[in-house]
C-alpha positions, -999 to +999 in steps of 0.1 A: +609+370+103+571+376+105+547+362+130+511+356+121+483+347+146+445+346+144+417+353+169+384+337+161+352+348+178+331+320+192+301+338+208+295+365+233+329+375+246+345+342+239+374+338+215+400+313+204+435+326+197+456+305+173+493+309+168+515+304+137+519+267+145+482+262+149+481+259+187+452+276+204+441+292+237+407+303+249+402+340+257+372+358+271+361+391+286+368+399+322+335+388+337+330+356+317+355+334+334+357+310+305+392+318+292+422+340+298+417+377+299+435+392+269+454+418+290+466+390+313+476+369+283+503+396+279+517+387+313+515+350+305+533+356+273+561+376+291+564+348+317+565+320+291+589+338+268+614+344+297+608+308+310+618+293+276+650+314+276+659+306+312+654+268+306+676+269+275+703+291+291+705+268+322+706+237+299+736+252+281+752+257+315+745+220+321+722+227+350+692+205+351+659+220+363+633+199+381+609+228+386+603+263+372+573+286+379+571+323+371+545+345+388+538+379+372+522+408+391+514+440+374+501+475+380+479+491+354+468+527+349+434+533+365+418+546+333+414+533+297+434+518+281+446+505+315+483+504+303+506+482+323+532+504+340+550+480+364+555+443+360+573+421+385+583+385+377+591+360+405+610+330+392+608+299+415+632+272+405+646+239+417+673+217+403+705+199+412+734+223+413+715+255+406+734+286+418+721+320+424+747+334+400+737+311+371+700+317+377+705+355+378+726+355+346+699+334+328+671+358+339+692+389+330+701+375+295+665+367+289+652+401+299+680+421+282+687+401+251+664+372+241+628+377+253+610+395+225+579+401+247+600+417+274+620+439+251+587+450+234+571+459+267+602+476+282+595+510+266+561+512+283+564+492+315+591+488+341+599+451+344+616+439+375+625+403+385+635+382+415+643+346+419+640+319+446+659+286+444+638+260+461+648+227+477+647+199+451+627+175+473+595+195+474+596+226+451+560+232+442+543+245+474+542+282+482 
């Protein structure tokens, strides 16, 4: 299976990234503030890839999510090419009947088996995770 994407230059340091299904995202240089920084897009991709897996795994366990948010923090080398060496993902979830065991299993399966982004990065960066199950009434704050 092959993946094919495109990045089109708009002007200055502004670009549009287009995936194989023709969806797009705006990217830009660090100081421009117009789009996502390309290096941070890697963290977004890791978070999204794992999120898709976690949602699907929990659905198969018949656990309905009402909220999921993943925050990624990372440490980079101080010198070019500023390689990410440590990435930490915090999963915040809410849903009726969620158990720590089921959430932990879903995250582990994603990281060890299903998330292509995580598996690709694993040889370069140490990826750690944690999760917090939030009350269903008001999950978004904090």
